[in-house]
N, C-alpha and C positions, 0 to 999 in steps of 0.2 A: 556581591550582592547581598544585602541581608535577607536571612530566610523569610521574612515575612512578604519577601518579593513573591515567594512561590505558593502562598495559600490560595489564590484563586484557582492555580492548575489542580494543587492536590486537592482542593475542596470538589473540582470538577470530575478528577480522577475517581475519588472516593465515591462519589455520587453515580458515576456511569460503570464501575467495576465492584463496588463493595469494598470491604475490607480484605477480604481474603484474594479477591481478582485483582485489586491493584498491587501487581508483582512490582519489585525493585526494578526489573529490568523497563515496565511500563512508566515508571516513575521517574527512571533517569532518561529514558526517551523524551517523554512530554516537558520534562522542565531542563532539559538540555546538560542536566550535570551527571558527571559520572558517578558511580557507586561510591567512590571515595569521597567524592565532592559530597555527594548527598548526606554520608557519615558525619563529615566535618560540619554540615548544617545542622543535621538531627542525630547527634551520637546515639540516642536511643531510638535509633531505628524506625521503622513504619509507626510504631506504637508513638513515638514523640511526633511523627508530624501529623497524625490524628490530634494528639491532645493538642499542636499548635492550630490547626483547623477549628477544634471545639472551644479553645480560646477565644479565635477569630468570630465564632459564631456566638457565643456568651457576649462576647463586647458587642457585637451588632444587638443583640437581643435588648441588651443595656441601653443601648443608645437609639432604639428604634421601636421597639414594641413595648418595652416599659413605658418611655415617656409618652407614646401615644395613650396608653392605658391611664396615666395618672395626668394626663393633660386636662385643661377648663373643658366644660361642656357636658350633656345628658350622657348616658351610658351608651346608649344607639351611637351618638358621634363618636365617642371615643374608641368603641368596638369597630367603627367603619374606619378610624385611622389605623388600629391594629391591623385591619385587613388590607389596606393599602399597600402596608409596608410587608407584610407576607407576600402580596403578591409580588412584589419587589423580588423578594428573596427567593421565590419559587418561580420566577422568570412566567407569570401567568399560568402555572401550574405544569409547564414543561421539565422543571427539574423537580426529581425526588428530594425527599427530606433525609438530611445526613445523621440525624439523630435516628430515624427507622432503620437505615441501613445497619446503624452500628449494633441494633438489639438482633442482628441474626450472625448465625456462623460463629467463628472463634472470637470474633470481635465482642460479644456479648459479656463474656466473663471479664472481660478488661476495662470495658467502658460503662457497662451498665449503671452503676451507681451514678457516676457523673451525668450519663443521658436523662437518669430517673430524675436526680436534683433540678435539671433544667426544664424538664416537664413540667415539674412540681411548682416550680417556680412561675413559670408561664400561666399554670390554670389558676394559681393563688391569686396573681394579679387579676387576671379575668373576674374571679369571683368577688375582689375586691372592689372592682368597679360596680359589679351588679347590688354587692351588699350597701354599698355608697347608694345606690338609687332605690334601696327600701326592700330588696329582695331578702327573705331569711337565709342565714349563713348554710345551713345545709343544702338548698336548692341550689344556691349561687354555686356553692363547690360543684354539685353534680353539673349545674350548667359549665361551668369552667371544662370539665372532663368531657361534656358532651361537645364543647368547641374543639376541643384537640381530636377527639374522635371523628368529627365532621371534617377538618382540615386535613387531617391524616388520610382517611378513609378517601376524601375526595381527589386528593393527590395521586394515590395508589390506583384508584379506578380511571382517572385521567390517563396514566402511564397505561394502564391494561387496555383500555378502547382508543388510545392514541386520539382522544377528544380532551382539550383543555376547556371546554366549555363546562364541563362537570366541575372542575376548581373554582372556574370564575363564577358559576353560578352560587356554589356553595359560600363563597366568600362575600359575594354580594348579599345574600339573604340571612348569612349568620349572625349579625348585629340585630336585626328586630328578633328573629327567633329566639335568642337568649334572652331578650328582656321581656318576652310573653310571661 
């Protein structure tokens, strides 16, 4: 099978155990691949597995989040579309953010630049929606950052409290709050 077949499994493992905790033994067990087969599909080892997952997430953002933000409609409507797609990605707040996971432990040094670029692109896309609606550019950038803070914070709090309503409430209220 092509290595892309294993992306959902790898994403789940890294979300559950983090970069450091997702050992090759756990990956092998979850994928059903022996270590030799893992290295056949991913010669760069665990780093290449994460890069493959990041490629998938970057593509997903490009196919789901950016089109929602670039679509027709007023700013609130476009931001609501983005939030609907984020709700899918995070399974209603049940799943943590892969980007946040990669910013801790030994993964930070390896993946920081890529995660930073992905976050910055997302923040800029949100800011562009707000600028197009007539908001000052500096305030729009701050609101884009506020969006990332609210979403990431609500994911963390939902996980900590075992209560996904925190995430769901945040993404429901966020579009209007950003446009104020």
